[in-house]
C-alpha positions in Angstrom: -23.7 -3.2 95.5 -21.3 -0.3 95.7 -17.5 -0.3 95.8 -15.5 1.9 98.1 -11.8 1.8 96.9 -9.1 1.8 99.6 -6.3 4.4 99.9 -5.1 5.7 96.5 -7.3 3.4 94.3 -10.1 4.5 92.0 -12.9 2.6 90.4 -13.3 3.4 86.6 -16.0 2.7 84.0 -14.4 2.3 80.6 -15.9 4.5 77.9 -17.1 2.8 74.7 -14.4 2.2 72.0 -14.8 3.8 68.6 -16.3 1.4 66.1 -15.7 3.3 63.0 -12.7 5.3 61.7 -12.9 9.0 60.6 -13.0 7.7 57.0 -16.1 5.6 57.8 -14.4 2.2 58.0 -16.1 -0.1 60.5 -13.7 -1.8 62.9 -14.6 -5.4 63.7 -14.8 -6.3 67.4 -11.9 -8.7 67.1 -9.6 -5.9 65.9 -10.8 -3.1 68.2 -8.4 -2.2 71.0 -9.7 -1.9 74.6 -10.6 1.7 75.2 -8.1 3.7 77.3 -10.6 6.4 78.4 -13.0 6.1 81.3 -15.1 7.8 83.9 -14.1 7.8 87.6 -17.0 6.1 89.5 -15.5 6.2 93.0 -12.2 7.2 94.8 -10.4 6.1 97.9 -9.7 8.3 100.9 -6.1 9.1 99.8 -2.6 7.9 99.8 -0.8 7.5 103.2 2.4 9.6 103.4 5.5 8.9 105.5 4.0 10.7 108.4 0.8 8.6 108.2 -1.4 11.5 107.0 -3.6 10.9 104.0 -3.0 13.0 100.9 -6.3 13.5 99.0 -6.4 12.2 95.5 -6.2 14.6 92.5 -9.1 12.9 90.6 -12.7 12.9 91.7 -15.9 11.1 90.9 -17.1 12.0 87.4 -13.7 12.9 86.0 -13.0 11.6 82.5 -9.5 10.1 82.5 -6.9 8.4 80.2 -5.0 5.3 81.3 -2.8 2.6 79.9 -4.3 -0.2 77.9 -3.4 -2.8 80.6 -3.9 -0.6 83.7 -5.9 -1.8 86.6 -7.7 -4.9 87.6 -11.0 -5.8 85.9 -13.9 -6.7 88.2 -17.6 -7.4 87.5 -20.1 -5.7 89.8 -23.9 -6.2 89.2 -23.2 -7.3 85.6 -21.1 -4.3 84.8 -17.3 -4.5 84.1 -15.3 -2.0 86.0 -11.6 -1.3 86.6 -9.9 -0.7 89.9 -6.5 1.0 89.6 -4.1 3.1 91.5 -4.1 6.9 91.0 -0.6 6.6 89.7 -1.9 4.4 86.8 -3.9 7.4 85.5 -2.1 9.3 82.7 -4.3 12.4 82.4 -7.6 14.0 83.2 -9.5 15.0 80.1 -10.8 18.6 80.4 -13.5 19.9 78.1 -12.6 23.2 76.4 -15.3 25.8 76.7 -15.6 28.0 73.7 -17.2 31.4 74.3 -19.3 32.7 71.6 -18.6 36.3 70.5 -21.5 38.7 70.6 -22.1 40.3 67.2 
């Protein structure tokens, strides 16, 4: 089954939470917080403006995003837990920095 979100909603797959600290301490499942990063799986057609025209969403499928810990509604599709949230619940898009190597 596939989900097609409506209007300004997006479907997000949570990324796995860190299970160890930088110092090597293992965090038990009970103490671990829900991850607040995810990957956009699907996006709606856009948000309807006052004139009725749709404004395309700023995020796209495949984007890595940050969102609040309690953002969105959790759904289970084909055994996988996903989140459906409004675009306004997304705090930021994570962009990878590309480091160019200097030629010697």
